[in-house]
C-alpha positions as CSV (number, residue, x, y, z in Angstrom):
1,M,8.9,-51.9,-49.1
2,F,5.3,-53.0,-48.6
3,G,3.1,-52.0,-46.2
4,R,2.3,-54.6,-43.6
5,T,-1.6,-55.1,-42.6
6,T,-3.3,-56.9,-40.1
7,L,-6.5,-58.4,-41.4
8,V,-9.4,-59.5,-39.1
9,H,-11.3,-61.9,-40.5
10,A,-15.0,-61.9,-39.0
11,A,-14.7,-58.3,-39.2
12,P,-17.6,-56.9,-41.4
13,I,-17.4,-55.0,-44.5
14,G,-19.6,-51.8,-44.7
15,G,-21.8,-53.3,-42.5
16,R,-22.1,-56.9,-43.7
17,T,-20.6,-60.0,-43.0
18,R,-17.5,-61.5,-45.5
19,S,-18.5,-63.7,-48.2
20,D,-16.1,-67.1,-48.5
21,G,-14.4,-65.5,-51.6
22,E,-13.4,-62.6,-49.3
23,R,-12.8,-64.4,-46.5
24,E,-10.0,-66.9,-49.0
25,A,-8.4,-63.5,-50.7
26,A,-8.1,-62.1,-47.0
27,Q,-6.1,-65.4,-46.1
28,L,-4.1,-65.3,-49.6
29,F,-3.1,-61.7,-49.0
30,E,-1.6,-62.6,-45.6
31,D,-0.3,-65.8,-47.8
32,G,1.9,-63.1,-50.5
33,L,2.7,-61.0,-47.0
34,A,4.6,-64.2,-45.5
35,R,6.3,-65.2,-49.0
36,L,7.6,-61.3,-48.8
37,A,9.3,-62.0,-45.7
38,L,10.7,-65.1,-46.5
39,K,11.9,-63.4,-49.9
40,D,9.5,-65.7,-52.1
41,F,8.6,-63.1,-54.7
42,A,7.0,-65.7,-57.2
43,G,4.6,-67.1,-54.9
44,A,3.9,-63.8,-53.4
45,L,2.5,-62.5,-56.8
46,E,0.7,-65.9,-57.0
47,A,-1.1,-65.6,-54.1
48,W,-2.2,-61.6,-54.5
49,L,-3.1,-62.4,-58.3
50,R,-5.4,-64.7,-57.1
51,A,-6.7,-62.5,-53.9
52,V,-7.4,-59.5,-56.6
53,E,-9.7,-62.3,-58.4
54,L,-11.5,-62.8,-55.7
55,D,-11.9,-59.8,-54.3
56,P,-11.3,-57.3,-57.0
57,R,-13.1,-54.2,-55.1
58,E,-10.0,-54.9,-51.9
59,R,-7.9,-51.9,-53.1
60,R,-5.0,-52.5,-50.8
61,Y,-4.7,-56.2,-52.5
62,Q,-4.6,-54.1,-56.0
63,I,-1.9,-51.8,-54.7
64,N,0.5,-54.0,-53.3
65,L,0.1,-56.6,-56.4
66,R,1.0,-53.1,-58.2
67,K,4.1,-52.7,-56.3
68,L,5.2,-56.2,-56.6
69,Q,4.2,-56.2,-60.4
70,E,6.8,-53.0,-60.9
71,R,9.4,-54.3,-58.8
72,F,9.3,-57.5,-60.9
73,R,9.2,-55.3,-64.0
74,D,12.4,-53.1,-62.8
75,G,14.1,-56.6,-62.3
76,D,14.2,-56.4,-58.1
77,Q,13.6,-59.8,-57.7
C-alpha cells in the first residue's frame, strides 16, 4: 500500500515559504490519499499526476505516483 503523509501547508521548504503551485500540489496529494482510501484509483492517479506537474521536485509525489501507476499496469485496480 502507499505511505500516509501528513502535510503542513504553511511549513517552509528549505527555509522558504511554499508557492501557490506547491500549496496546490500538496492539496492534490492529500486529495489523492483520500481517494485511495475510497478505492478511487483513477481519481488518485489524476490528482497525483497534477501534483507532480505543479511541484516536480517533491519526491514523495513522484514515488507514490509511480507506485500507483505500477499498480494500474499490474491490473490491480
